[in-house]
Structure formats: structure tokens, C-alpha cells
N, C-alpha and C positions, 0 to 999 in steps of 0.2 A: 211897280218899281221893283218889287221883290223879284219878279221874273226877269226884269230887265238887267239885273245885275249879273254880269257874267264874270266869273272868275277864271282867269286863265284861258285856256284853249277850249272853250265851248261848254263849260260846266255851269249849271245854274245853281244859285244858292239854295233853292228848294230841294234840288236833287242832293246837295251836300247835306242839308239838314235831314232829309229822309234817310240818307245813307248813315249819318251819324246816329240817328235814333235806332235804325235797324242794327247797327253795330253794337250799341249799348244793350239792346234787347238780346242780341246774340250773346254778348258777354255774360249777361245775367243768366241766360239759359245754360250756357256752358259752365258757369260757376255752379249752378244748382245741379245740373245733371251730369256733367263730365268732370269738373274740377274736384268735387267732393269725392266721388268714387275713385278718381285717379289718385287723389291724396290718400284715401283709405288704402288703396292697393299699395301705394308707396310706403305707408306706415306699416302695413302688414309685411311687406318685403324687408323693410328696415328691421322690424321685430324678428323676422325669420333669420335674417343674417346675424343679428345680435345673438339669437339663440344658438345658431350654428357655431358662432365664435365661442360662446360660453361652453357649448358641448365639446368643441374641439379642445379648449383649454382644460376642461374637466378630464377629457380622455388623455390629454398629454400628462396631466398630473397623475392620473391613475397609472399610466404607462411608466412614468418615472418611479412611482412608488413600487410598482410591480418589478421594475428593473432593479431597484435597490433591494427589494425583498429577495429576488433571485440571486443577486450578488452575495447577500448575507447567507443565503442557503448554500451557494457554491463554496463560500468561505468555510461554513460549518462542515460541509461534506469533505472538503480538503483536510480540515483538521481531524475529522473522524478517520479518514483514510491514513493520514500521517500517524495517528495514534494506533490504528490497527497494524500498520507496518512496523511501528516501533514495538508493539506487543508481540507480533510474530517474530521479530528479530530477537527479542528477549527470550521468547520460548525456544527458538532455535539454538541460541547460545546456551540456555539451560539444558536442553536436550543433549547438546554437544558435550557439555561438562559432565552430564550424567553418563553418557557413553564412554567418555574418557575415564571416569571414575570406575565404571563397570569393567572396562578393559584393564585398568590398573589392578583392580581386585582379582580379576581372572588371572592376570599374569603373576600376581603374588601367590594365588592358589596353586597355579601350575609350578611355580618356583618351589613352593613348599612341598608339593607332591614329588617333584624331581629330587629335591634335597632328601626327602624321606626315602625315596627309592634308592638313591645313592647310598644313604646310610644303611639301608637293609642289605644292599649288594655288598657294601664294605664289611658289614657284620657277617654276612654269609661267607665272604672271602676269608675273613679272619677266622671264622669257625672252621672253614675248610682247611685253612693253613694250619690251624691248631691240630686238627685231626691228622693231617699229613705229618706234622712235627711229632705228634704223639705216636703215630705208627712208625715213623722213622726212628724215634727214640726207642720204641719197643724192638725194632729190627736191630738197631745198633746194640742195644742191651743184650739181645739174644745172641748176636754175633760175638759180642765181647765175652759173653758167658761161654760160648762155644770155644772160643779161642782165648786162651790165657795170653794176653798180650801185655807187653810192658807199657809204660805210660806213653812213650813216644808213638808207639804203634796204635794205641787207642786214639790218641789225638789225631793221627793221620787218617784213621778209619772214620772218625766223626766228621772231619773236614770233607772227606770224599762223599759221605752221605748227604751233607749239607749242600755240597755243590750239585749233587744229583737232584736234590729237592728243589734247588733254585732253577735248574734246567727244566724241570717238569712244569713250572709255573708258566 
């Protein structure tokens, strides 16, 4: 009777039972030889991907830390450059003040030298004028002695000599 049972379109129950047993055996073999290694590979792959994600996260954090470090370094370099520029500006201002002071001192020295030269020239001119007045006085006195002049004539003679001395300057 077992063979006589026909299910559907020409399948016998024995065949179905045989196929069911063969399928179960096949599943057991697949589980033992294929499913285990496949799941192991899947676990390894999952672990590898997790490691890659962790590594990428670690690299991202390191990159952010490096970027922050570089930003701080740039900030420090900018501050140093600013300080150097300020220092150079102060040095230039100081040198400019020193040059101005040196020029002022030099101009004062030149002014004093010119004043001393003018004083010497004036003293020389006064001495020369005194010599001329003295020589004129001697000439006038000698002329007066040569001529006995009255007071009006002497005054006229002195005025003439003084006019001549003024023209000689």
C-alpha cells in the first residue's frame, strides 16, 4: 500500500520519504562542512570590518588632533611673526630717533662752529678796523701837527678822513 499511494502527479510516498531523508542528510552535511566555515568566514569578515572602522575612527581622531596641533602651531607662528614685526618696528623707530638726535647734535655743532667762525671774523674785522682807525688817527694827528689849523679846520679834516675810512671798508 505504501507504493500504491500516489501523491499528486505520479510521485510515490517512498520517493518522497527517500528525498526527505536525503535532504535532511544533505542539510546536516551542509551544516557541518559548509555552514560552519561560511559562518566563520562571515565572523572574520565582520571582525575585519569592525577593525577597519575602529582603525578609520582612530585615524580620524589622530588627524583631528594633528589638525588642532597644526592650528595651534600656526597661531604660535603668527604670534611670533607679529612680535618680530613689532620688535623690528620699535628698532626702526629707535634708530630713526637716534638718527634724528645725531642730526640735531651735528646741526648744533655746525651752528656753534659757524657762530665761533662769525665771532672770529667779527673780532678780526674789529681788530682790522681798530688798526685802520689807529693809523688814521696817527695820520690825522701828523697832518694836524703839520698844519696848525684852527678848530673848525681840524674838525673838517677829521670828518674827511673818517669818510675816507668808511669808503675803504
